PDB file of N, CA, C and O in Angstrom, chain B, residues numbered from 101:
ATOM      1  N   MET B 101     -79.899  15.122 -25.801  1.00  0.00           N
ATOM      2  CA  MET B 101     -81.029  14.501 -25.131  1.00  0.00           C
ATOM      3  C   MET B 101     -81.144  15.069 -23.710  1.00  0.00           C
ATOM      4  O   MET B 101     -80.172  15.009 -22.956  1.00  0.00           O
ATOM      5  N   PRO B 102     -82.278  15.606 -23.332  1.00  0.00           N
ATOM      6  CA  PRO B 102     -82.434  16.179 -21.991  1.00  0.00           C
ATOM      7  C   PRO B 102     -82.444  15.092 -20.911  1.00  0.00           C
ATOM      8  O   PRO B 102     -82.901  13.971 -21.132  1.00  0.00           O
ATOM      9  N   LYS B 103     -81.931  15.456 -19.755  1.00  0.00           N
ATOM     10  CA  LYS B 103     -81.892  14.520 -18.630  1.00  0.00           C
ATOM     11  C   LYS B 103     -83.263  14.518 -17.948  1.00  0.00           C
ATOM     12  O   LYS B 103     -83.920  15.557 -17.882  1.00  0.00           O
ATOM     13  N   PRO B 104     -83.703  13.351 -17.437  1.00  0.00           N
ATOM     14  CA  PRO B 104     -85.038  13.259 -16.838  1.00  0.00           C
ATOM     15  C   PRO B 104     -85.128  13.804 -15.403  1.00  0.00           C
ATOM     16  O   PRO B 104     -86.208  13.809 -14.812  1.00  0.00           O
ATOM     17  N   VAL B 105     -84.000  14.260 -14.843  1.00  0.00           N
ATOM     18  CA  VAL B 105     -84.012  14.818 -13.483  1.00  0.00           C
ATOM     19  C   VAL B 105     -83.190  16.096 -13.445  1.00  0.00           C
ATOM     20  O   VAL B 105     -82.332  16.325 -14.298  1.00  0.00           O
ATOM     21  N   LYS B 106     -83.467  16.935 -12.434  1.00  0.00           N
ATOM     22  CA  LYS B 106     -82.650  18.129 -12.223  1.00  0.00           C
ATOM     23  C   LYS B 106     -82.437  18.291 -10.715  1.00  0.00           C
ATOM     24  O   LYS B 106     -83.175  17.711  -9.918  1.00  0.00           O
ATOM     25  N   VAL B 107     -81.446  19.067 -10.330  1.00  0.00           N
ATOM     26  CA  VAL B 107     -81.135  19.278  -8.922  1.00  0.00           C
ATOM     27  C   VAL B 107     -82.368  19.825  -8.206  1.00  0.00           C
ATOM     28  O   VAL B 107     -83.009  20.768  -8.670  1.00  0.00           O
ATOM     29  N   GLY B 108     -82.683  19.215  -7.073  1.00  0.00           N
ATOM     30  CA  GLY B 108     -83.838  19.634  -6.291  1.00  0.00           C
ATOM     31  C   GLY B 108     -85.077  18.779  -6.501  1.00  0.00           C
ATOM     32  O   GLY B 108     -85.999  18.821  -5.686  1.00  0.00           O
ATOM     33  N   ASP B 109     -85.117  17.999  -7.585  1.00  0.00           N
ATOM     34  CA  ASP B 109     -86.261  17.114  -7.821  1.00  0.00           C
ATOM     35  C   ASP B 109     -86.378  16.107  -6.689  1.00  0.00           C
ATOM     36  O   ASP B 109     -85.370  15.601  -6.198  1.00  0.00           O
ATOM     37  N   GLU B 110     -87.600  15.815  -6.276  1.00  0.00           N
ATOM     38  CA  GLU B 110     -87.850  14.766  -5.290  1.00  0.00           C
ATOM     39  C   GLU B 110     -88.649  13.665  -5.970  1.00  0.00           C
ATOM     40  O   GLU B 110     -89.651  13.922  -6.638  1.00  0.00           O
ATOM     41  N   LEU B 111     -88.180  12.419  -5.784  1.00  0.00           N
ATOM     42  CA  LEU B 111     -88.794  11.276  -6.447  1.00  0.00           C
ATOM     43  C   LEU B 111     -88.977  10.126  -5.469  1.00  0.00           C
ATOM     44  O   LEU B 111     -88.225   9.998  -4.502  1.00  0.00           O
ATOM     45  N   ASP B 112     -89.964   9.301  -5.718  1.00  0.00           N
ATOM     46  CA  ASP B 112     -90.113   8.043  -4.998  1.00  0.00           C
ATOM     47  C   ASP B 112     -89.502   6.974  -5.899  1.00  0.00           C
ATOM     48  O   ASP B 112     -89.909   6.813  -7.049  1.00  0.00           O
ATOM     49  N   VAL B 113     -88.516   6.244  -5.364  1.00  0.00           N
ATOM     50  CA  VAL B 113     -87.817   5.241  -6.164  1.00  0.00           C
ATOM     51  C   VAL B 113     -87.687   3.934  -5.392  1.00  0.00           C
ATOM     52  O   VAL B 113     -87.856   3.891  -4.174  1.00  0.00           O
ATOM     53  N   THR B 114     -87.382   2.872  -6.130  1.00  0.00           N
ATOM     54  CA  THR B 114     -87.028   1.591  -5.536  1.00  0.00           C
ATOM     55  C   THR B 114     -85.582   1.316  -5.901  1.00  0.00           C
ATOM     56  O   THR B 114     -85.194   1.433  -7.064  1.00  0.00           O
ATOM     57  N   ILE B 115     -84.788   0.952  -4.913  1.00  0.00           N
ATOM     58  CA  ILE B 115     -83.369   0.693  -5.134  1.00  0.00           C
ATOM     59  C   ILE B 115     -83.223  -0.649  -5.842  1.00  0.00           C
ATOM     60  O   ILE B 115     -83.647  -1.685  -5.331  1.00  0.00           O
ATOM     61  N   GLU B 116     -82.614  -0.612  -7.033  1.00  0.00           N
ATOM     62  CA  GLU B 116     -82.505  -1.795  -7.878  1.00  0.00           C
ATOM     63  C   GLU B 116     -81.236  -2.592  -7.641  1.00  0.00           C
ATOM     64  O   GLU B 116     -81.226  -3.809  -7.826  1.00  0.00           O
ATOM     65  N   ALA B 117     -80.158  -1.918  -7.231  1.00  0.00           N
ATOM     66  CA  ALA B 117     -78.863  -2.580  -7.077  1.00  0.00           C
ATOM     67  C   ALA B 117     -77.974  -1.723  -6.186  1.00  0.00           C
ATOM     68  O   ALA B 117     -78.350  -0.628  -5.769  1.00  0.00           O
ATOM     69  N   VAL B 118     -76.771  -2.256  -5.902  1.00  0.00           N
ATOM     70  CA  VAL B 118     -75.783  -1.502  -5.134  1.00  0.00           C
ATOM     71  C   VAL B 118     -74.528  -1.378  -5.991  1.00  0.00           C
ATOM     72  O   VAL B 118     -74.052  -2.366  -6.549  1.00  0.00           O
ATOM     73  N   ALA B 119     -73.999  -0.174  -6.093  1.00  0.00           N
ATOM     74  CA  ALA B 119     -72.801   0.087  -6.892  1.00  0.00           C
ATOM     75  C   ALA B 119     -71.557  -0.435  -6.171  1.00  0.00           C
ATOM     76  O   ALA B 119     -71.619  -0.799  -4.997  1.00  0.00           O
ATOM     77  N   ALA B 120     -70.440  -0.468  -6.876  1.00  0.00           N
ATOM     78  CA  ALA B 120     -69.178  -0.963  -6.329  1.00  0.00           C
ATOM     79  C   ALA B 120     -68.754  -0.217  -5.061  1.00  0.00           C
ATOM     80  O   ALA B 120     -68.141  -0.813  -4.175  1.00  0.00           O
ATOM     81  N   LYS B 121     -69.070   1.064  -4.964  1.00  0.00           N
ATOM     82  CA  LYS B 121     -68.686   1.865  -3.793  1.00  0.00           C
ATOM     83  C   LYS B 121     -69.735   1.805  -2.685  1.00  0.00           C
ATOM     84  O   LYS B 121     -69.571   2.446  -1.647  1.00  0.00           O
ATOM     85  N   GLY B 122     -70.820   1.039  -2.894  1.00  0.00           N
ATOM     86  CA  GLY B 122     -71.825   0.845  -1.857  1.00  0.00           C
ATOM     87  C   GLY B 122     -73.071   1.707  -1.964  1.00  0.00           C
ATOM     88  O   GLY B 122     -74.014   1.519  -1.194  1.00  0.00           O
ATOM     89  N   ASP B 123     -73.098   2.643  -2.895  1.00  0.00           N
ATOM     90  CA  ASP B 123     -74.297   3.471  -3.068  1.00  0.00           C
ATOM     91  C   ASP B 123     -75.399   2.663  -3.742  1.00  0.00           C
ATOM     92  O   ASP B 123     -75.132   1.800  -4.578  1.00  0.00           O
ATOM     93  N   GLY B 124     -76.646   2.957  -3.363  1.00  0.00           N
ATOM     94  CA  GLY B 124     -77.767   2.319  -4.013  1.00  0.00           C
ATOM     95  C   GLY B 124     -77.959   2.904  -5.403  1.00  0.00           C
ATOM     96  O   GLY B 124     -77.578   4.044  -5.669  1.00  0.00           O
ATOM     97  N   ILE B 125     -78.556   2.109  -6.287  1.00  0.00           N
ATOM     98  CA  ILE B 125     -78.808   2.554  -7.658  1.00  0.00           C
ATOM     99  C   ILE B 125     -80.304   2.484  -7.930  1.00  0.00           C
ATOM    100  O   ILE B 125     -80.943   1.452  -7.722  1.00  0.00           O
ATOM    101  N   ALA B 126     -80.847   3.600  -8.399  1.00  0.00           N
ATOM    102  CA  ALA B 126     -82.225   3.652  -8.881  1.00  0.00           C
ATOM    103  C   ALA B 126     -82.159   4.243 -10.285  1.00  0.00           C
ATOM    104  O   ALA B 126     -81.138   4.812 -10.673  1.00  0.00           O
ATOM    105  N   LYS B 127     -83.221   4.113 -11.031  1.00  0.00           N
ATOM    106  CA  LYS B 127     -83.244   4.670 -12.383  1.00  0.00           C
ATOM    107  C   LYS B 127     -84.549   5.393 -12.638  1.00  0.00           C
ATOM    108  O   LYS B 127     -85.611   5.012 -12.145  1.00  0.00           O
ATOM    109  N   LYS B 128     -84.431   6.458 -13.431  1.00  0.00           N
ATOM    110  CA  LYS B 128     -85.614   7.145 -13.938  1.00  0.00           C
ATOM    111  C   LYS B 128     -85.433   7.255 -15.442  1.00  0.00           C
ATOM    112  O   LYS B 128     -84.499   7.895 -15.924  1.00  0.00           O
ATOM    113  N   GLU B 129     -86.333   6.628 -16.170  1.00  0.00           N
ATOM    114  CA  GLU B 129     -86.268   6.603 -17.635  1.00  0.00           C
ATOM    115  C   GLU B 129     -84.903   6.127 -18.105  1.00  0.00           C
ATOM    116  O   GLU B 129     -84.371   6.640 -19.090  1.00  0.00           O
ATOM    117  N   GLY B 130     -84.325   5.137 -17.402  1.00  0.00           N
ATOM    118  CA  GLY B 130     -83.024   4.588 -17.765  1.00  0.00           C
ATOM    119  C   GLY B 130     -81.837   5.388 -17.261  1.00  0.00           C
ATOM    120  O   GLY B 130     -80.699   4.936 -17.385  1.00  0.00           O
ATOM    121  N   PHE B 131     -82.069   6.549 -16.703  1.00  0.00           N
ATOM    122  CA  PHE B 131     -81.014   7.424 -16.195  1.00  0.00           C
ATOM    123  C   PHE B 131     -80.643   6.964 -14.781  1.00  0.00           C
ATOM    124  O   PHE B 131     -81.515   6.869 -13.918  1.00  0.00           O
ATOM    125  N   VAL B 132     -79.373   6.681 -14.540  1.00  0.00           N
ATOM    126  CA  VAL B 132     -78.908   6.124 -13.271  1.00  0.00           C
ATOM    127  C   VAL B 132     -78.805   7.208 -12.204  1.00  0.00           C
ATOM    128  O   VAL B 132     -78.296   8.303 -12.445  1.00  0.00           O
ATOM    129  N   ILE B 133     -79.312   6.865 -11.001  1.00  0.00           N
ATOM    130  CA  ILE B 133     -79.245   7.775  -9.852  1.00  0.00           C
ATOM    131  C   ILE B 133     -78.581   7.008  -8.706  1.00  0.00           C
ATOM    132  O   ILE B 133     -79.044   5.931  -8.330  1.00  0.00           O
ATOM    133  N   PHE B 134     -77.501   7.557  -8.151  1.00  0.00           N
ATOM    134  CA  PHE B 134     -76.793   6.950  -7.032  1.00  0.00           C
ATOM    135  C   PHE B 134     -77.281   7.572  -5.718  1.00  0.00           C
ATOM    136  O   PHE B 134     -77.370   8.793  -5.596  1.00  0.00           O
ATOM    137  N   ILE B 135     -77.594   6.715  -4.739  1.00  0.00           N
ATOM    138  CA  ILE B 135     -78.097   7.179  -3.446  1.00  0.00           C
ATOM    139  C   ILE B 135     -77.341   6.461  -2.329  1.00  0.00           C
ATOM    140  O   ILE B 135     -77.468   5.243  -2.200  1.00  0.00           O
ATOM    141  N   PRO B 136     -76.560   7.174  -1.519  1.00  0.00           N
ATOM    142  CA  PRO B 136     -75.858   6.521  -0.413  1.00  0.00           C
ATOM    143  C   PRO B 136     -76.810   6.177   0.731  1.00  0.00           C
ATOM    144  O   PRO B 136     -77.829   6.838   0.933  1.00  0.00           O
ATOM    145  N   GLY B 137     -76.454   5.126   1.476  1.00  0.00           N
ATOM    146  CA  GLY B 137     -77.197   4.791   2.681  1.00  0.00           C
ATOM    147  C   GLY B 137     -78.522   4.089   2.484  1.00  0.00           C
ATOM    148  O   GLY B 137     -79.401   4.178   3.342  1.00  0.00           O
ATOM    149  N   VAL B 138     -78.686   3.392   1.371  1.00  0.00           N
ATOM    150  CA  VAL B 138     -79.931   2.661   1.120  1.00  0.00           C
ATOM    151  C   VAL B 138     -79.607   1.204   0.784  1.00  0.00           C
ATOM    152  O   VAL B 138     -78.455   0.860   0.521  1.00  0.00           O
ATOM    153  N   SER B 139     -80.629   0.360   0.798  1.00  0.00           N
ATOM    154  CA  SER B 139     -80.457  -1.071   0.533  1.00  0.00           C
ATOM    155  C   SER B 139     -81.259  -1.506  -0.680  1.00  0.00           C
ATOM    156  O   SER B 139     -82.257  -0.877  -1.032  1.00  0.00           O
ATOM    157  N   VAL B 140     -80.819  -2.591  -1.322  1.00  0.00           N
ATOM    158  CA  VAL B 140     -81.534  -3.148  -2.474  1.00  0.00           C
ATOM    159  C   VAL B 140     -82.953  -3.511  -2.063  1.00  0.00           C
ATOM    160  O   VAL B 140     -83.169  -4.118  -1.014  1.00  0.00           O
ATOM    161  N   GLY B 141     -83.909  -3.138  -2.889  1.00  0.00           N
ATOM    162  CA  GLY B 141     -85.314  -3.436  -2.639  1.00  0.00           C
ATOM    163  C   GLY B 141     -86.027  -2.365  -1.835  1.00  0.00           C
ATOM    164  O   GLY B 141     -87.256  -2.361  -1.761  1.00  0.00           O
ATOM    165  N   GLU B 142     -85.277  -1.459  -1.234  1.00  0.00           N
ATOM    166  CA  GLU B 142     -85.882  -0.388  -0.427  1.00  0.00           C
ATOM    167  C   GLU B 142     -86.607   0.608  -1.328  1.00  0.00           C
ATOM    168  O   GLU B 142     -86.101   0.979  -2.388  1.00  0.00           O
ATOM    169  N   THR B 143     -87.776   1.030  -0.907  1.00  0.00           N
ATOM    170  CA  THR B 143     -88.509   2.091  -1.600  1.00  0.00           C
ATOM    171  C   THR B 143     -88.406   3.326  -0.725  1.00  0.00           C
ATOM    172  O   THR B 143     -88.718   3.277   0.464  1.00  0.00           O
ATOM    173  N   CYS B 144     -87.970   4.431  -1.311  1.00  0.00           N
ATOM    174  CA  CYS B 144     -87.775   5.639  -0.515  1.00  0.00           C
ATOM    175  C   CYS B 144     -87.956   6.891  -1.364  1.00  0.00           C
ATOM    176  O   CYS B 144     -87.990   6.838  -2.594  1.00  0.00           O
ATOM    177  N   LYS B 145     -88.071   8.012  -0.673  1.00  0.00           N
ATOM    178  CA  LYS B 145     -88.153   9.314  -1.332  1.00  0.00           C
ATOM    179  C   LYS B 145     -86.732   9.868  -1.364  1.00  0.00           C
ATOM    180  O   LYS B 145     -86.016   9.811  -0.364  1.00  0.00           O
ATOM    181  N   ILE B 146     -86.330  10.400  -2.507  1.00  0.00           N
ATOM    182  CA  ILE B 146     -84.989  10.963  -2.654  1.00  0.00           C
ATOM    183  C   ILE B 146     -85.061  12.385  -3.200  1.00  0.00           C
ATOM    184  O   ILE B 146     -86.058  12.784  -3.801  1.00  0.00           O
ATOM    185  N   ARG B 147     -83.987  13.141  -2.980  1.00  0.00           N
ATOM    186  CA  ARG B 147     -83.848  14.492  -3.535  1.00  0.00           C
ATOM    187  C   ARG B 147     -82.550  14.522  -4.341  1.00  0.00           C
ATOM    188  O   ARG B 147     -81.490  14.174  -3.820  1.00  0.00           O
ATOM    189  N   ILE B 148     -82.623  14.931  -5.590  1.00  0.00           N
ATOM    190  CA  ILE B 148     -81.456  15.005  -6.467  1.00  0.00           C
ATOM    191  C   ILE B 148     -80.544  16.138  -5.982  1.00  0.00           C
ATOM    192  O   ILE B 148     -80.993  17.270  -5.804  1.00  0.00           O
ATOM    193  N   THR B 149     -79.243  15.818  -5.767  1.00  0.00           N
ATOM    194  CA  THR B 149     -78.284  16.819  -5.293  1.00  0.00           C
ATOM    195  C   THR B 149     -77.268  17.216  -6.355  1.00  0.00           C
ATOM    196  O   THR B 149     -76.665  18.286  -6.268  1.00  0.00           O
ATOM    197  N   ALA B 150     -77.073  16.359  -7.363  1.00  0.00           N
ATOM    198  CA  ALA B 150     -76.134  16.671  -8.443  1.00  0.00           C
ATOM    199  C   ALA B 150     -76.537  15.892  -9.687  1.00  0.00           C
ATOM    200  O   ALA B 150     -77.000  14.755  -9.603  1.00  0.00           O
ATOM    201  N   VAL B 151     -76.354  16.523 -10.841  1.00  0.00           N
ATOM    202  CA  VAL B 151     -76.642  15.861 -12.106  1.00  0.00           C
ATOM    203  C   VAL B 151     -75.389  15.935 -12.963  1.00  0.00           C
ATOM    204  O   VAL B 151     -74.841  17.012 -13.199  1.00  0.00           O
ATOM    205  N   LYS B 152     -74.943  14.762 -13.427  1.00  0.00           N
ATOM    206  CA  LYS B 152     -73.742  14.659 -14.261  1.00  0.00           C
ATOM    207  C   LYS B 152     -74.160  14.264 -15.670  1.00  0.00           C
ATOM    208  O   LYS B 152     -75.351  14.175 -15.966  1.00  0.00           O
ATOM    209  N   ALA B 153     -73.194  14.031 -16.527  1.00  0.00           N
ATOM    210  CA  ALA B 153     -73.487  13.716 -17.924  1.00  0.00           C
ATOM    211  C   ALA B 153     -74.324  12.452 -18.090  1.00  0.00           C
ATOM    212  O   ALA B 153     -75.264  12.430 -18.884  1.00  0.00           O
ATOM    213  N   SER B 154     -73.985  11.394 -17.340  1.00  0.00           N
ATOM    214  CA  SER B 154     -74.706  10.132 -17.538  1.00  0.00           C
ATOM    215  C   SER B 154     -75.341   9.578 -16.266  1.00  0.00           C
ATOM    216  O   SER B 154     -75.858   8.460 -16.270  1.00  0.00           O
ATOM    217  N   SER B 155     -75.308  10.344 -15.183  1.00  0.00           N
ATOM    218  CA  SER B 155     -75.910   9.884 -13.933  1.00  0.00           C
ATOM    219  C   SER B 155     -76.218  11.069 -13.022  1.00  0.00           C
ATOM    220  O   SER B 155     -75.878  12.215 -13.316  1.00  0.00           O
ATOM    221  N   ALA B 156     -76.874  10.752 -11.904  1.00  0.00           N
ATOM    222  CA  ALA B 156     -77.175  11.781 -10.910  1.00  0.00           C
ATOM    223  C   ALA B 156     -76.866  11.222  -9.528  1.00  0.00           C
ATOM    224  O   ALA B 156     -76.744  10.010  -9.344  1.00  0.00           O
ATOM    225  N   VAL B 157     -76.743  12.117  -8.570  1.00  0.00           N
ATOM    226  CA  VAL B 157     -76.527  11.738  -7.176  1.00  0.00           C
ATOM    227  C   VAL B 157     -77.699  12.309  -6.392  1.00  0.00           C
ATOM    228  O   VAL B 157     -78.150  13.424  -6.654  1.00  0.00           O
ATOM    229  N   ALA B 158     -78.189  11.532  -5.426  1.00  0.00           N
ATOM    230  CA  ALA B 158     -79.323  11.980  -4.627  1.00  0.00           C
ATOM    231  C   ALA B 158     -79.095  11.628  -3.173  1.00  0.00           C
ATOM    232  O   ALA B 158     -78.205  10.849  -2.834  1.00  0.00           O
ATOM    233  N   GLU B 159     -79.922  12.222  -2.314  1.00  0.00           N
ATOM    234  CA  GLU B 159     -79.899  11.878  -0.895  1.00  0.00           C
ATOM    235  C   GLU B 159     -81.283  11.380  -0.522  1.00  0.00           C
ATOM    236  O   GLU B 159     -82.292  11.801  -1.089  1.00  0.00           O
ATOM    237  N   LYS B 160     -81.307  10.479   0.441  1.00  0.00           N
ATOM    238  CA  LYS B 160     -82.586   9.971   0.938  1.00  0.00           C
ATOM    239  C   LYS B 160     -83.231  11.078   1.749  1.00  0.00           C
ATOM    240  O   LYS B 160     -82.575  11.706   2.580  1.00  0.00           O
ATOM    241  N   VAL B 161     -84.508  11.320   1.513  1.00  0.00           N
ATOM    242  CA  VAL B 161     -85.236  12.352   2.232  1.00  0.00           C
ATOM    243  C   VAL B 161     -85.875  11.701   3.446  1.00  0.00           C
ATOM    244  O   VAL B 161     -86.627  10.735   3.320  1.00  0.00           O
ATOM    245  N   ASP B 162     -85.572  12.231   4.616  1.00  0.00           N
ATOM    246  CA  ASP B 162     -86.142  11.710   5.856  1.00  0.00           C
ATOM    247  C   ASP B 162     -87.488  12.370   6.073  1.00  0.00           C
ATOM    248  O   ASP B 162     -87.558  13.586   6.254  1.00  0.00           O
ATOM    249  N   ALA B 163     -88.553  11.592   6.057  1.00  0.00           N
ATOM    250  CA  ALA B 163     -89.907  12.133   6.210  1.00  0.00           C
ATOM    251  C   ALA B 163     -90.068  12.877   7.532  1.00  0.00           C
ATOM    252  O   ALA B 163     -90.838  13.835   7.599  1.00  0.00           O
ATOM    253  N   GLY B 164     -89.364  12.464   8.584  1.00  0.00           N
ATOM    254  CA  GLY B 164     -89.456  13.122   9.879  1.00  0.00           C
ATOM    255  C   GLY B 164     -88.718  14.444   9.937  1.00  0.00           C
ATOM    256  O   GLY B 164     -89.006  15.261  10.811  1.00  0.00           O
ATOM    257  N   ALA B 165     -87.776  14.684   9.036  1.00  0.00           N
ATOM    258  CA  ALA B 165     -86.967  15.909   9.072  1.00  0.00           C
ATOM    259  C   ALA B 165     -87.821  17.150   8.839  1.00  0.00           C
ATOM    260  O   ALA B 165     -87.603  18.174   9.486  1.00  0.00           O
ATOM    261  N   ALA B 166     -88.782  17.078   7.932  1.00  0.00           N
ATOM    262  CA  ALA B 166     -89.618  18.243   7.645  1.00  0.00           C
ATOM    263  C   ALA B 166     -90.438  18.630   8.869  1.00  0.00           C
ATOM    264  O   ALA B 166     -90.634  19.816   9.134  1.00  0.00           O
ATOM    265  N   VAL B 167     -90.911  17.654   9.605  1.00  0.00           N
ATOM    266  CA  VAL B 167     -91.691  17.924  10.814  1.00  0.00           C
ATOM    267  C   VAL B 167     -90.786  18.527  11.880  1.00  0.00           C
ATOM    268  O   VAL B 167     -91.166  19.487  12.550  1.00  0.00           O
ATOM    269  N   ALA B 168     -89.595  17.970  12.038  1.00  0.00           N
ATOM    270  CA  ALA B 168     -88.671  18.444  13.063  1.00  0.00           C
ATOM    271  C   ALA B 168     -88.259  19.893  12.819  1.00  0.00           C
ATOM    272  O   ALA B 168     -88.061  20.648  13.771  1.00  0.00           O
ATOM    273  N   GLU B 169     -88.130  20.285  11.559  1.00  0.00           N
ATOM    274  CA  GLU B 169     -87.707  21.646  11.249  1.00  0.00           C
ATOM    275  C   GLU B 169     -88.773  22.673  11.607  1.00  0.00           C
ATOM    276  O   GLU B 169     -88.443  23.832  11.862  1.00  0.00           O
ATOM    277  N   THR B 170     -90.018  22.284  11.632  1.00  0.00           N
ATOM    278  CA  THR B 170     -91.082  23.246  11.898  1.00  0.00           C
ATOM    279  C   THR B 170     -91.353  23.426  13.389  1.00  0.00           C
ATOM    280  O   THR B 170     -92.038  24.371  13.779  1.00  0.00           O
ATOM    281  N   VAL B 171     -90.831  22.544  14.218  1.00  0.00           N
ATOM    282  CA  VAL B 171     -91.032  22.635  15.668  1.00  0.00           C
ATOM    283  C   VAL B 171     -89.920  23.489  16.257  1.00  0.00           C
ATOM    284  O   VAL B 171     -88.742  23.233  16.009  1.00  0.00           O
ATOM    285  N   GLU B 172     -90.292  24.516  17.047  1.00  0.00           N
ATOM    286  CA  GLU B 172     -89.282  25.365  17.657  1.00  0.00           C
ATOM    287  C   GLU B 172     -88.615  24.621  18.795  1.00  0.00           C
ATOM    288  O   GLU B 172     -89.291  23.989  19.606  1.00  0.00           O
ATOM    289  N   PRO B 173     -87.283  24.691  18.863  1.00  0.00           N
ATOM    290  CA  PRO B 173     -86.578  23.997  19.937  1.00  0.00           C
ATOM    291  C   PRO B 173     -86.823  24.673  21.282  1.00  0.00           C
ATOM    292  O   PRO B 173     -87.074  25.877  21.349  1.00  0.00           O
ATOM    293  N   ALA B 174     -86.746  23.889  22.344  1.00  0.00           N
ATOM    294  CA  ALA B 174     -86.887  24.444  23.687  1.00  0.00           C
ATOM    295  C   ALA B 174     -85.665  25.297  23.983  1.00  0.00           C
ATOM    296  O   ALA B 174     -84.584  25.003  23.471  1.00  0.00           O
ATOM    297  N   PRO B 175     -85.797  26.346  24.792  1.00  0.00           N
ATOM    298  CA  PRO B 175     -84.644  27.181  25.098  1.00  0.00           C
ATOM    299  C   PRO B 175     -83.564  26.374  25.823  1.00  0.00           C
ATOM    300  O   PRO B 175     -83.867  25.485  26.618  1.00  0.00           O
ATOM    301  N   ALA B 176     -82.329  26.692  25.542  1.00  0.00           N
ATOM    302  CA  ALA B 176     -81.216  26.007  26.183  1.00  0.00           C
ATOM    303  C   ALA B 176     -81.159  26.411  27.649  1.00  0.00           C
ATOM    304  O   ALA B 176     -81.682  27.458  28.031  1.00  0.00           O
ATOM    305  N   GLU B 177     -80.524  25.582  28.469  1.00  0.00           N
ATOM    306  CA  GLU B 177     -80.439  25.883  29.904  1.00  0.00           C
ATOM    307  C   GLU B 177     -79.787  27.239  30.146  1.00  0.00           C
ATOM    308  O   GLU B 177     -80.186  27.974  31.048  1.00  0.00           O
ATOM    309  N   GLU B 178     -78.784  27.565  29.339  1.00  0.00           N
ATOM    310  CA  GLU B 178     -78.078  28.836  29.516  1.00  0.00           C
ATOM    311  C   GLU B 178     -79.034  30.011  29.366  1.00  0.00           C
ATOM    312  O   GLU B 178     -78.961  30.982  30.119  1.00  0.00           O
ATOM    313  N   GLU B 179     -79.940  29.915  28.381  1.00  0.00           N
ATOM    314  CA  GLU B 179     -80.888  31.001  28.150  1.00  0.00           C
ATOM    315  C   GLU B 179     -81.869  31.117  29.312  1.00  0.00           C
ATOM    316  O   GLU B 179     -82.217  32.229  29.708  1.00  0.00           O
ATOM    317  N   VAL B 180     -82.314  30.012  29.856  1.00  0.00           N
ATOM    318  CA  VAL B 180     -83.264  30.012  30.955  1.00  0.00           C
ATOM    319  C   VAL B 180     -82.593  30.557  32.219  1.00  0.00           C
ATOM    320  O   VAL B 180     -83.190  31.352  32.944  1.00  0.00           O
ATOM    321  N   ASP B 181     -81.359  30.131  32.482  1.00  0.00           N
ATOM    322  CA  ASP B 181     -80.645  30.531  33.692  1.00  0.00           C
ATOM    323  C   ASP B 181     -80.091  31.947  33.605  1.00  0.00           C
ATOM    324  O   ASP B 181     -79.768  32.536  34.636  1.00  0.00           O
ATOM    325  N   ALA B 182     -79.973  32.511  32.404  1.00  0.00           N
ATOM    326  CA  ALA B 182     -79.388  33.835  32.245  1.00  0.00           C
ATOM    327  C   ALA B 182     -80.137  34.879  33.056  1.00  0.00           C
ATOM    328  O   ALA B 182     -79.509  35.744  33.667  1.00  0.00           O
ATOM    329  N   GLY B 183     -81.441  34.824  33.078  1.00  0.00           N
ATOM    330  CA  GLY B 183     -82.243  35.787  33.832  1.00  0.00           C
ATOM    331  C   GLY B 183     -82.012  35.684  35.328  1.00  0.00           C
ATOM    332  O   GLY B 183     -81.932  36.703  36.013  1.00  0.00           O
ATOM    333  N   THR B 184     -81.907  34.492  35.833  1.00  0.00           N
ATOM    334  CA  THR B 184     -81.710  34.322  37.271  1.00  0.00           C
ATOM    335  C   THR B 184     -80.315  34.744  37.687  1.00  0.00           C
ATOM    336  O   THR B 184     -80.128  35.223  38.806  1.00  0.00           O
ATOM    337  N   THR B 185     -79.335  34.580  36.820  1.00  0.00           N
ATOM    338  CA  THR B 185     -77.966  34.982  37.145  1.00  0.00           C
ATOM    339  C   THR B 185     -77.884  36.506  37.239  1.00  0.00           C
ATOM    340  O   THR B 185     -77.247  37.045  38.143  1.00  0.00           O
ATOM    341  N   GLU B 186     -78.528  37.190  36.305  1.00  0.00           N
ATOM    342  CA  GLU B 186     -78.500  38.660  36.322  1.00  0.00           C
ATOM    343  C   GLU B 186     -79.226  39.205  37.550  1.00  0.00           C
ATOM    344  O   GLU B 186     -78.790  40.193  38.140  1.00  0.00           O
ATOM    345  N   GLU B 187     -80.324  38.570  37.935  1.00  0.00           N
ATOM    346  CA  GLU B 187     -81.065  39.017  39.109  1.00  0.00           C
ATOM    347  C   GLU B 187     -80.229  38.866  40.369  1.00  0.00           C
ATOM    348  O   GLU B 187     -80.298  39.711  41.262  1.00  0.00           O
ATOM    349  N   LYS B 188     -79.443  37.803  40.454  1.00  0.00           N
ATOM    350  CA  LYS B 188     -78.598  37.578  41.619  1.00  0.00           C
ATOM    351  C   LYS B 188     -77.490  38.631  41.699  1.00  0.00           C
ATOM    352  O   LYS B 188     -77.075  39.021  42.790  1.00  0.00           O
ATOM    353  N   ALA B 189     -77.014  39.089  40.536  1.00  0.00           N
ATOM    354  CA  ALA B 189     -75.925  40.060  40.498  1.00  0.00           C
ATOM    355  C   ALA B 189     -76.375  41.421  41.017  1.00  0.00           C
ATOM    356  O   ALA B 189     -75.534  42.194  41.476  1.00  0.00           O
ATOM    357  N   GLU B 190     -77.661  41.745  40.965  1.00  0.00           N
ATOM    358  CA  GLU B 190     -78.160  43.064  41.370  1.00  0.00           C
ATOM    359  C   GLU B 190     -78.179  43.228  42.820  1.00  0.00           C
ATOM    360  O   GLU B 190     -78.573  44.283  43.317  1.00  0.00           O
TER     361      GLU B 190
END
C-alpha cells in the first residue's frame, strides 16, 4: 500500500493529539505524522522530513522564513569598517 506522503511534501494540518514524547500528531488518510513544537488544536503548515513504515516526521513551516530568506542581510560592521581601516593604513 503506498504511503500518502513523501519527503518534501508540504501540508496544512490540524494537530489532533500529543504523543508520549511530546510531539504533535496529525494524520493524512489515516497515516500518522509526528510534528515537534506544536499544540493540540493548532492548524499549521508542515513539511515532511522523514517517512517510515507506519508514520512520518515533519517540521512546522514558518511562513515568515521564506520572506526572510529572500531579503539580503545588511553588511556586517567588519565589512563596512574594512575600507576605512585600509585607507588609514596608507
